[in-house]
C-alpha positions in Angstrom: 0.0 0.0 0.0 1.3 3.4 -0.9 0.3 6.8 0.7 0.6 10.2 -1.0 1.1 12.9 1.5 1.3 16.7 0.8 1.6 20.1 2.5 0.4 23.4 1.1 0.2 26.9 2.5 -3.1 28.0 1.0 -2.4 31.7 1.5 -5.1 33.5 3.5 -8.0 31.1 3.1 -10.4 33.2 5.1 -14.1 32.8 5.7 -16.4 35.4 4.2 -16.0 39.0 5.5 -18.8 38.9 8.0 -18.7 35.3 9.0 -20.6 34.4 12.2 -17.8 31.9 13.1 -15.3 34.8 13.5 -14.8 36.3 17.0 -15.4 40.0 17.4 -11.7 40.7 18.1 -10.7 39.1 14.8 -13.6 40.7 12.9 -12.1 44.1 13.9 -8.6 43.1 13.0 -9.5 41.8 9.5 -12.1 44.4 8.6 -10.1 46.3 6.0 -8.2 43.2 4.8 -11.4 41.4 3.9 -13.3 44.1 2.0 -14.9 42.4 -0.9 -14.2 38.9 0.4 -17.6 37.5 -0.3 -19.1 34.1 -1.1 -18.4 34.6 -4.8 -14.7 35.3 -4.2 -14.4 32.6 -1.6 -16.0 30.0 -3.8 -13.7 30.9 -6.7 -10.7 30.6 -4.4 -11.9 27.2 -3.2 -12.4 26.0 -6.9 -8.9 27.2 -7.7 -7.3 25.3 -4.8 -9.4 22.2 -5.4 -8.3 22.1 -9.1 -4.7 21.8 -8.0 -5.2 19.5 -5.1 -7.2 17.1 -7.3 -4.3 16.8 -9.7 -1.9 15.5 -7.1 -1.2 11.8 -6.9 -1.8 11.2 -10.6 -5.1 13.0 -10.6 -6.3 11.0 -7.6 -5.8 13.7 -5.0 -3.6 13.3 -1.8 -4.3 10.7 0.8 -3.3 13.2 3.5 -2.9 16.9 3.1 -1.5 19.3 5.7 -2.4 23.0 5.2 -1.9 26.4 6.8 -3.4 29.9 6.6 -6.9 28.5 7.0 -9.1 30.6 9.2 -11.6 28.0 10.6 -13.1 24.6 10.3 -16.0 25.9 8.4 -13.9 27.1 5.4 -11.9 23.9 5.6 -15.0 21.9 5.2 -16.0 24.0 2.2 -12.7 23.1 0.6 -13.6 19.4 1.2 -17.0 20.0 -0.4 -15.2 21.6 -3.4 -13.1 18.4 -3.7 -16.3 16.2 -3.7 -15.8 15.6 -7.5 -12.7 13.5 -6.7 -14.8 10.8 -5.1 -12.5 10.8 -2.1 -14.0 10.4 1.4 -12.2 13.4 2.8 -12.5 14.5 6.5 -10.8 17.3 8.4 -8.8 17.9 11.5 -8.7 21.5 12.5 -7.2 23.2 15.6 -8.3 26.7 16.4 -5.4 28.8 17.7 -4.9 32.2 19.1 -3.0 33.5 16.1 -3.1 37.3 15.7 -4.7 37.1 12.2 -6.7 34.0 13.0 -5.0 31.6 10.6 -4.5 28.0 11.6 -2.9 24.7 10.7 -5.1 21.7 9.8 -5.2 18.4 7.9 -7.4 16.9 5.3 -7.3 13.1 5.2 -9.0 10.2 3.4 -11.2 8.5 6.0 -11.2 5.3 3.9 -7.4 5.0 4.4 -6.9 6.6 7.9 -9.0 6.0 11.0 -10.7 9.1 12.4 -8.5 10.4 15.2 -10.0 10.5 18.6 -9.9 13.7 20.6 -7.0 12.2 22.7 -5.0 11.8 19.5 -5.2 15.5 18.5 -2.8 18.0 20.2 -2.3 21.7 19.7 1.2 22.6 21.0 1.4 26.3 22.0 4.5 28.1 20.9 5.2 30.5 23.8 5.9 33.8 22.2 5.0 37.3 23.4 2.7 37.9 20.5 0.3 35.1 19.6 1.3 32.7 16.8 0.2 29.5 15.3 0.3 26.3 17.4 2.1 23.1 16.2 -0.7 20.7 15.5 0.0 17.0 16.2 -2.4 14.2 15.0 -1.8 10.6 15.8 -3.2 8.8 12.7 -3.6 5.1 12.3 -4.0 3.3 8.9 -7.0 1.3 8.1 -5.0 -1.5 6.6 -4.6 -4.9 8.2 -1.5 -3.8 9.9 -3.1 -0.7 11.5 0.2 1.2 11.6 0.6 4.4 13.6 1.7 7.6 11.8 2.2 10.7 13.8 2.0 14.0 11.8 3.1 17.4 12.9 1.9 20.5 11.1 3.9 23.7 11.5 3.6 27.4 10.5 6.4 29.2 12.2 6.6 32.9 12.8 7.5 35.0 9.7 10.5 37.2 9.1 8.3 40.3 9.2 10.5 42.7 11.2 13.9 41.4 9.9 15.6 38.0 9.6 17.8 38.3 12.6 15.3 40.2 14.8 12.7 37.4 14.3 15.0 34.3 14.3 14.6 33.7 18.0 10.8 33.2 17.5 11.5 30.4 15.0 14.1 28.9 17.3 11.4 28.9 20.0 9.1 27.0 17.6 11.8 24.6 16.7 12.6 23.8 20.3 8.9 23.3 21.0 8.5 20.9 18.2 11.7 18.9 19.2 10.5 18.7 22.8 7.1 17.3 21.7 8.8 14.7 19.4 10.7 13.5 22.5 7.4 13.3 24.4 5.9 11.3 21.4 8.7 8.8 21.7 8.0 8.5 25.5 4.3 7.9 25.1 4.4 5.2 22.4 5.4 1.6 23.2 7.7 1.4 20.2 9.5 4.1 18.1 6.6 5.5 16.0 6.9 6.9 12.5 6.8 10.7 12.5 6.4 13.0 9.6 6.9 16.7 10.1 5.6 19.2 7.5 5.1 22.9 7.4 5.8 26.4 6.3 8.9 27.1 8.5 9.6 30.6 7.3 13.2 29.5 7.3 15.4 27.5 4.9 16.7 23.9 5.5 20.2 25.3 6.3 19.0 27.9 8.9 19.9 27.3 12.5 16.3 26.9 13.6 16.0 23.8 11.4 19.5 22.3 11.7 20.4 23.1 15.3 17.0 23.3 17.1 14.5 21.1 15.1 17.4 18.7 14.4 16.7 18.5 10.8 19.7 17.1 9.0 20.9 16.9 5.4 22.5 13.5 5.9 20.2 10.6 6.7 22.8 8.3 8.2 22.8 10.0 11.6 19.0 10.0 11.6 18.9 6.2 10.7 21.5 5.2 13.3 20.0 3.4 16.3 22.9 4.9 18.4 21.4 8.3 18.1 19.6 9.4 21.2 18.4 12.8 20.0 15.2 13.1 18.0 16.9 13.7 14.7 14.9 14.3 11.5 15.9 13.8 7.9 15.1 16.9 5.8 13.9 15.8 2.4 14.2 19.2 0.8 18.0 19.3 0.5 18.2 17.6 -2.9 15.5 19.9 -4.3 17.4 23.2 -3.4 18.6 25.4 -6.3 18.5 29.0 -7.4 15.8 28.3 -10.0 13.2 26.5 -7.8 11.6 26.6 -4.4 8.2 26.8 -2.7 8.0 30.6 -2.2 9.4 33.6 -4.1 10.4 36.9 -2.4 13.2 38.6 -4.4 14.5 35.0 -4.9 13.3 31.4 -4.5 13.1 30.1 -1.0 12.5 26.6 0.4 10.2 27.6 3.3 7.9 24.6 2.9 9.5 21.4 4.0 8.9 17.8 4.9 11.1 15.9 7.4 10.9 12.3 8.6 12.3 10.4 11.5 14.2 7.2 11.9 11.4 4.5 11.5 10.5 5.9 8.1 14.1 5.4 6.9 14.7 1.8 8.1 14.0 -1.2 5.9 12.5 -3.3 8.8 9.8 -0.7 9.4 6.2 -1.4 8.3 5.8 2.2 7.1 8.7 3.5 5.0 9.6 6.5 3.0 9.6 5.9 -0.8 13.1 6.9 -1.8 13.5 10.1 -3.9 9.7 10.6 -3.8 9.8 14.1 -2.3 8.8 16.8 -4.8 7.6 20.3 -5.3 4.2 20.0 -6.9 3.5 22.6 -9.7 1.6 22.9 -12.9 2.2 25.5 -15.5 -0.9 27.5 -14.6 0.3 27.7 -11.0 3.2 30.0 -12.1 3.1 33.6 -13.4 6.3 35.2 -14.6 8.0 32.0 -13.2 6.7 32.8 -9.7 3.8 31.3 -7.7 0.6 32.8 -9.0 -1.2 34.4 -6.1 -4.9 34.7 -5.6 -4.6 37.4 -3.0 -7.7 39.4 -2.0 -10.0 42.1 -3.6 -8.7 44.6 -1.0 -5.2 44.1 -2.4 -6.2 46.0 -5.6 -4.2 45.1 -8.7 -2.5 42.1 -6.9 -5.9 40.3 -6.8 -5.9 37.6 -9.3 -9.0 35.3 -9.5 -7.1 33.0 -11.7 -4.4 32.5 -9.1 -3.9 30.0 -6.3 -1.4 30.7 -3.5 1.9 32.4 -3.0 3.4 29.1 -2.0 3.8 25.8 -3.9 2.9 22.4 -2.4 5.4 19.8 -1.4 4.7 16.1 -1.6 6.1 12.7 -0.5 5.2 9.0 -0.7 5.2 6.4 2.1 4.7 2.6 1.5 3.3 0.1 3.9 4.6 -3.4 4.0 
């Protein structure tokens, strides 16, 4: 059995301007930003996103998709409705966080392939920062195959570089330390070493300190695979994809902000769930690019930057796992 797993920053997938699901403080915060963001615009954005998601996995859609910049469960369920034409039995896991702009991390998964996680299997790990930011969302999935293998997935959206790279770096280091701590707790809570896949928009590159020194995301898999290693090392799958002409986000130059990392069990041949070698890719189609950059959808309030034929300012990343 093979599983196709993806991550995508959906770029400001907000509910409609006057949504009853939005708290009053957030309504005030987003008032000017969401001018013109009505049902027509939202439905078009959902249609655009669904058209790309459905093309993943050889036009079968992903089996598990991590997303960020989603406002609430309501709009995520609308995205699932927009994917109904795929015939997939998609369900959602959403964690409402205290982010200053109300954007969250969530997962869409095929309920025919993965068991619905119980409440006790969903965790929202708070990143302790002076200003509210996104939590790290952990979901303990289990496959519905005969083997019933566990798969822990951690979704991340780390603090941005707004305010300066060096000035904001400590915030991403805090997020990295938080994530690494919880990976150690995951190991302690499972009877055996469980497969873990980490995905997210880290707002840092694979070579930045937050990833290498604090999240323990390494370029070389040998240290990760070694049973002598006592630290929760991760193998960063994005290193082979790095070059000046490609990435997942473009701001003056290409950056590899969106990444997928895996732990030791997914790299060892005796594991029931394993990484498919060299399967990690940046997913893109020709219509997702404009002037060789990600084609943004943006918002009506952004004026000329609003593009109803666009998608997101990030490109998705994908990987495959197989089950023995």
